C-alpha positions in Angstrom: 134.2 100.1 79.4 131.3 100.6 81.7 128.8 97.9 82.7 125.4 98.0 80.9 122.7 99.8 82.6 120.4 97.5 84.7 117.2 96.6 83.0 113.9 98.0 84.2 111.2 95.3 84.4 107.5 95.9 84.4 105.3 93.7 86.6 101.6 93.7 87.2 100.2 92.8 90.7 97.1 93.1 92.8 97.7 95.2 96.0 97.5 92.1 98.2 100.3 90.4 96.2 102.8 93.2 96.8 105.4 92.7 99.4 105.4 95.2 102.2 108.5 96.8 100.8 106.9 97.1 97.3 103.8 98.6 98.7 105.9 101.1 100.7 107.9 102.0 97.6 104.8 102.5 95.5 103.2 104.8 98.1 106.4 106.7 98.7 106.9 107.3 94.9 103.3 108.5 94.6 103.7 110.8 97.6 107.1 112.1 96.4 105.6 113.0 93.0 102.1 114.1 93.7 102.2 115.4 97.2 105.7 116.8 97.6 106.9 117.6 94.1 103.6 118.9 92.8 102.7 120.4 96.2 99.3 118.8 96.3 97.8 117.9 99.6 95.2 115.2 98.7 94.0 111.9 100.1 96.4 109.5 98.4 94.9 106.5 100.1 91.5 106.6 98.5 90.6 102.9 98.9 90.7 102.1 95.2 94.1 100.4 95.4 92.4 97.6 97.4 89.6 96.9 94.9 89.7 93.2 93.9 90.0 94.1 90.2 92.7 96.8 90.7 96.1 96.0 89.2 99.3 97.9 89.8 102.1 98.2 87.4 105.5 98.3 89.0 108.6 99.4 87.1 111.5 97.9 89.0 115.2 98.5 88.5 117.9 97.2 90.8 115.2 96.0 93.2 113.7 99.5 93.6 110.3 100.7 92.3 111.1 103.6 89.9 107.7 103.9 88.3 104.1 102.9 88.9 100.5 103.3 87.7 97.3 101.6 88.6 94.6 100.1 86.4 91.1 100.2 87.8 87.7 99.0 86.4 84.9 101.5 86.7 81.4 100.0 86.8 78.8 101.2 84.2 76.8 104.2 85.2 73.9 106.0 83.6 76.3 108.4 81.9 79.2 106.1 81.2 79.9 102.5 80.2 82.0 100.1 82.2 85.6 100.9 81.4 89.2 100.6 82.4 90.6 103.6 84.3 94.4 104.3 84.2 95.7 106.5 87.0 98.4 107.4 89.5 101.0 107.3 86.6 104.3 108.4 88.0 108.0 107.9 87.4 110.9 108.7 89.7 112.7 112.0 88.7 115.8 110.0 87.9 114.0 108.0 85.3 112.2 110.8 83.4 113.2 111.2 79.8 114.2 107.5 79.5 111.0 106.3 77.8 109.9 104.5 80.9 106.5 106.3 81.2 105.8 105.4 77.6 106.6 101.7 78.2 104.3 101.8 81.2 101.4 103.5 79.3 101.8 101.0 76.4 101.5 98.2 79.0 98.5 99.8 80.6 96.6 100.3 77.4 97.3 96.6 76.5 96.2 95.4 79.9 93.1 97.6 79.9 91.5 95.4 77.2 89.6 96.3 74.1 86.8 98.3 75.8 86.8 102.0 76.4 89.5 103.3 78.6 89.6 106.6 80.6 92.1 108.7 82.6 92.1 112.1 84.1 95.3 113.8 82.7 97.0 116.8 84.0 96.2 119.3 81.2 99.8 119.9 80.3 100.2 116.2 79.5 97.1 116.0 77.2 99.2 115.8 74.0 101.5 113.1 75.6 98.5 110.9 76.4 97.1 111.5 72.9 100.1 109.5 71.6 98.4 106.4 73.1 95.1 107.0 71.5 93.4 109.1 74.2 91.2 112.1 73.3 89.9 114.9 75.5 86.4 114.1 76.7 85.8 117.0 79.0 86.4 120.7 79.5 89.5 121.4 81.7 88.8 121.2 85.4 90.8 121.7 88.5 91.6 118.8 90.8 93.7 119.5 93.8 94.7 122.9 92.3 96.0 121.4 89.1 94.3 121.7 85.7 93.1 118.3 84.4 91.1 117.0 81.5 89.3 113.7 81.3 90.5 111.7 78.3 89.1 108.5 76.8 90.4 105.9 74.4 87.7 104.5 72.2 86.7 100.9 72.4 88.8 98.7 70.1 86.1 96.0 69.9 84.7 95.5 66.4 
């Protein structure tokens, strides 16, 4: 009889609360997925990770970061209300198909609060994000050579 698979835990943290190893593993995973795997040369270090209100979700198994996303808070503008922004959603190749990304998105939607939430989805994942209540809010556009669509999740405040 084999030992049970190790549990993957989800933990929220501000960037400054991450250990150097955790920060390295988050950045490495994001680079592995977005820069190497998707062949996208883009400025991964955009400064938003360090915003005081930014929170990072780490999916950790056996002490290693195997999934991550970040939750930002966009200030109100003339054309958009203040809202939570989910981004940099990625899971290690070895963890895909396990339901981990769904667990992470469920956690992000919950942590994003009752107000409007937004994300820029890769177009081929539009239907997947729709499972979490997001709807297309823009025409498709190209970002770093990949088709994307802005999606919003309506405010849950009554």
